[in-house]
N, C-alpha and C positions, 0 to 999 in steps of 0.2 A: 329443549334447546340446551343451553349451557347451564350446568348446575352451579358452577363456581363463577363468581363475579370477578372481573379483572381488577387486580391490585397493581398499581404503578410501582415499578422497580422490583418486581418479584421474579421476572424471567431470567434465566441463566444466559448471559451474553458472552461468556468466555470464548466460545468458538468464533463469534463475530469479531471480537477484539483481536484475536490471533490472526484471522484472515485479513483484517484491515492493516495490522502491523506488517504482515508479509507483503501486502499490496504497496504500502508506502516504501518499504525496503527495496522492493523490485523497482519502483519508480526512481528512487535515489541512485541505485546502481546503473540503471539505464541512462539517467542524465549524466552521471560521471563518465560512462563509456562514450556518450555522444560528445561531451566536452573534450575528452581525451582525443577522440578521433579528429575533431576540429582543430585542436592544437597541433596534432601531428601533421595534418594537411597544411596548416599555416606555416609550420617550421620548414617543411620540405618542399613547398611550392608545387604541390601536386595538382 
């Protein structure tokens, strides 16, 4: 089976951190766009 025993905190998670950061950034930009669209519609009574 596995020759090496699991050691907590040993795995490289830089890729996961970068993906999570991009996911959060995308969510923020999407929410800003939705808020902007709602403000635009509210101002111009569309």
